[in-house]
N, C-alpha and C positions, 0 to 999 in steps of 0.2 A: 395208158390203159387200152387194151384191145377190145374190140366189140364182141358181144356175146354171139351174134349170128355166125361168126367165123370160128367158133370154138368146137373143135373136134380133135381127134388124136393127132392128126397131121399138124395142125396149128400148135397144139400143145408141145409136140415133139420139136417143132421148129423153134419155139420159144426156149425150151430146155436146152437144145443144141446151142443156141446163141448165148445163153446165160451160163453155161457150164465153164469150168476152168479148163486149163490145158490138158488135164488128165481125164477129162470127161465127167468130172464130178459136178453135180448140180445141188446146190444147197437151197432146197425149197421143199414144199409139201403142198397138200391140197389147199391149205389156207392161202398160201402165196399165189398159187396158180389160179384159184378162184378170184382173188383180188385183181390179178393181172387181166383176166378176161371178163370180170364182172358177172360171174356165174356163182351158183351155190357151191358150197364145199362138197356136197354130195356129188354134184356133176363133175367137179374137178377130181375127186377121189375115184370116180368111175373111169374117167379118162386115164388117170395114172395107173389104175388096175389093168386097163386094156393095154397100155404100153408095156407093163410088166409081163402080162400074159403073152403078148406078141414078141417078147424078148428084145424090145427096143431099149428098155431101161431096166435096172434092177435096184431095188431098195436096199441100201446099205445100213442105215441107221435112221432114227427119227429125224426127218427133215433133210435126208441126204440120199441122193440117187446117183447111179452111174450110167452113162450111155454105153450100151452094149453093142448096138447095131449101127456102126458108123456108115453113112451112105458112101457109095463109090465116089472117087474123086471127080469123075466126069458127070456126076449128077448135078445138073444145072439148077435144080429146084432148091438146093440147100447151099448155104454159104460154105466157104472153106473151113476146114477143121480149126477149132480154136488153138 
């Protein structure tokens, strides 16, 4: 479990990035994100909405998102693509 004080869209995106499959599909939702960061579902939903609005991810189905905005390969702040 990650700590609440670190919960923002960047930390959420990093978690999603690390947890998605090789096609960039993340099988999660506000409930699982809230559980991971020990925050409210409303806070998690708001961050997921921000990520969608910022075109970082897109909701495909209930509990499924796809990463749209892969960081550049030389971006040292994120791990290698899955």
